[in-house]
C-alpha positions in Angstrom: 0.0 0.0 0.0 1.2 3.5 -0.8 1.6 5.9 2.1 -0.8 8.8 2.2 0.7 12.1 1.3 0.8 14.5 4.3 -2.1 16.9 4.4 -1.5 20.5 3.5 -2.4 23.6 5.4 -3.3 27.1 4.1 -1.2 29.8 5.5 -3.4 32.6 6.9 -0.9 35.2 5.8 0.1 34.4 2.2 -2.9 32.1 1.5 -0.7 29.4 0.0 -0.9 25.7 0.6 2.0 24.4 2.7 3.0 21.1 4.2 3.0 20.8 8.0 6.8 20.8 8.0 6.8 24.3 6.3 5.1 26.1 9.0 3.5 26.0 12.5 0.3 26.8 14.3 -0.1 30.2 15.8 -0.3 28.9 19.3 3.3 28.0 19.2 4.4 31.5 18.3 5.8 33.4 21.2 3.4 36.1 22.5 5.4 39.2 21.6 5.9 38.1 18.0 2.2 37.0 17.8 1.1 40.4 18.9 3.4 42.0 16.3 1.9 39.7 13.6 -1.6 40.7 14.7 -0.7 44.3 14.5 0.6 43.9 11.0 -2.1 41.5 9.8 -5.3 42.0 11.7 -6.9 39.1 9.9 -4.6 36.6 11.6 -6.4 35.1 14.6 -3.2 34.0 16.4 -4.2 30.3 16.2 -4.2 29.5 12.5 -1.4 28.1 10.4 1.5 30.3 9.3 4.3 29.3 7.0 8.0 29.5 7.9 8.7 32.1 5.2 6.1 34.6 6.5 7.1 33.8 10.1 10.8 34.5 9.3 9.8 37.8 7.6 7.7 38.9 10.6 10.5 37.9 12.9 12.9 40.0 11.0 10.7 43.0 11.1 10.0 42.5 14.8 13.7 42.2 15.7 14.4 45.3 13.6 11.7 47.3 15.5 13.0 46.1 18.9 16.6 47.0 18.1 15.6 50.4 16.8 13.7 51.1 20.1 16.7 49.9 22.1 19.8 51.3 20.3 18.3 53.8 17.9 19.4 53.9 14.2 20.6 50.5 13.0 24.1 50.1 11.5 25.1 47.8 8.6 26.2 45.2 11.1 22.8 45.2 12.8 21.0 44.8 9.5 23.3 41.9 8.6 22.4 40.2 11.9 18.7 40.7 11.2 19.1 39.2 7.7 20.9 36.2 9.2 18.0 35.6 11.6 15.6 35.4 8.7 17.8 33.2 6.6 19.0 31.1 9.5 22.6 31.7 8.5 25.7 31.1 10.6 27.7 34.3 11.3 30.7 32.8 12.9 33.7 32.7 10.5 37.4 32.3 10.5 38.5 35.9 10.0 42.2 35.1 10.0 41.9 32.6 7.2 39.7 34.9 5.1 42.1 37.7 5.7 45.2 35.7 4.7 43.7 34.6 1.4 43.3 38.2 0.3 46.9 39.3 0.9 49.1 40.1 -2.1 52.8 39.1 -2.5 54.0 42.5 -1.3 51.8 42.4 1.8 53.0 38.9 2.7 56.7 39.9 2.1 56.2 43.0 4.3 54.7 40.8 7.1 57.7 38.5 6.9 60.2 41.4 7.0 58.3 42.9 9.9 58.3 39.6 11.7 62.0 39.1 11.2 62.9 42.8 12.0 61.2 42.4 15.4 62.9 39.3 16.5 66.1 38.4 18.4 67.5 36.8 15.2 67.6 40.2 13.5 69.2 41.9 16.6 71.9 39.3 17.0 72.7 39.0 13.3 72.8 42.7 12.8 74.9 43.2 15.9 77.4 40.6 14.5 77.5 42.4 11.1 78.2 45.8 12.8 81.0 44.3 15.0 82.5 42.6 11.9 82.3 45.8 9.9 84.1 47.8 12.6 86.7 45.1 13.2 87.6 44.9 9.5 88.0 48.7 9.2 89.9 49.2 12.5 92.1 46.1 12.7 92.5 44.3 9.3 92.3 47.4 7.1 93.7 50.0 9.4 95.8 51.7 6.7 93.4 51.2 3.8 90.0 51.0 5.4 87.0 51.5 3.1 85.0 53.1 5.9 87.4 54.5 8.5 86.4 56.0 11.8 83.7 57.5 12.5 82.2 55.0 10.0 80.2 57.4 7.9 79.2 54.6 5.4 78.0 52.4 8.2 75.9 55.3 9.6 74.5 55.9 6.1 73.5 52.2 5.7 71.9 52.1 9.2 69.9 55.3 8.4 68.7 53.9 5.0 67.8 50.6 6.7 65.8 52.4 9.4 64.1 54.6 6.8 63.0 51.5 4.8 62.2 49.3 7.8 59.8 51.8 9.5 57.2 51.9 6.6 57.3 48.2 6.2 56.6 47.7 9.9 53.8 50.3 9.7 52.2 48.5 6.7 52.2 45.2 8.7 50.8 46.9 11.8 48.0 48.5 9.7 47.0 45.0 8.4 47.0 43.7 12.0 44.7 46.5 13.0 42.4 45.8 10.0 42.3 42.1 11.0 41.5 43.0 14.6 38.7 45.3 13.4 37.2 42.6 11.3 37.4 40.1 14.2 35.7 42.6 16.5 32.9 43.2 14.0 32.4 39.5 13.6 32.3 39.1 17.4 29.8 41.8 17.7 27.5 40.2 15.1 27.8 36.8 16.7 27.1 38.1 20.2 24.2 40.2 19.1 22.6 37.2 17.3 23.2 35.0 20.3 21.6 37.5 22.6 18.5 37.8 20.3 18.3 34.0 19.9 18.6 33.4 23.7 15.9 36.0 24.3 13.7 34.3 21.8 14.2 30.9 23.3 13.5 32.1 26.8 10.2 33.8 25.8 9.2 30.7 23.7 9.9 28.3 26.6 7.9 30.5 29.0 5.1 30.5 26.5 5.1 26.8 26.1 5.2 26.2 29.8 2.2 28.5 30.3 0.3 26.6 27.7 1.3 23.3 29.3 0.1 24.5 32.7 -3.2 25.7 31.2 -3.8 22.3 29.6 -2.9 20.4 32.8 -5.3 22.7 34.7 -8.1 21.9 32.1 -7.3 18.2 32.4 -7.5 18.4 36.2 -10.8 20.2 36.0 -12.2 17.5 33.7 -11.0 14.8 36.1 -12.6 16.6 39.1 -15.9 16.9 37.1 -15.7 13.2 36.2 -15.1 12.2 39.9 -18.0 14.4 41.0 -20.2 12.8 38.4 -19.2 9.3 39.5 -19.8 10.3 43.1 -23.4 11.5 42.3 -24.1 8.2 40.4 -23.0 6.2 43.4 -25.1 8.2 45.8 -28.2 7.8 43.6 
């Protein structure tokens, strides 16, 4: 025998037929969002079926309104978080890996030069070169030194090296700051979305618990009425 196809429901918002997996009944929507939907669509009774597409759109508009009330004008990062809530996208990403893939050959070379220039290897090796330079000109080539005391050529080379090394290090530091700024923006988006999702879950759980308590109370009332009816029958 063939299995019966699942019944479809008509969304009260878009009036389209949807499968039960493509939406939910209004009673499961958290109260604040349900009130917002009723305000936008007065024809929605709060108990009918609503598809996930419309629910995501209303959720996006509701979160946007809440954020505007709390923080004022929304930034591009806030709008990106709101879009991710509607599309159910993941905002967390590896900023370092994405940043490294966009570096050019010159930027990678400057990073390596800056890394080497700020290490003990550079200090020790350059100190050895300076001592060797001075020793050659003072001891070995005392009479025919190519850079006699006060070592004007050495001072010129050191000045040129410092003049070239400083911009390279600054370029590397600027990229570090840009990477940190991207990481901070990503952390802000992730934290904001996590806060909104946690707030949504808390409200939804509270709503479900209240509905469960109401149903248990109704069941208890029915049981009491049945017991009273059984008691009256026994007395009669």
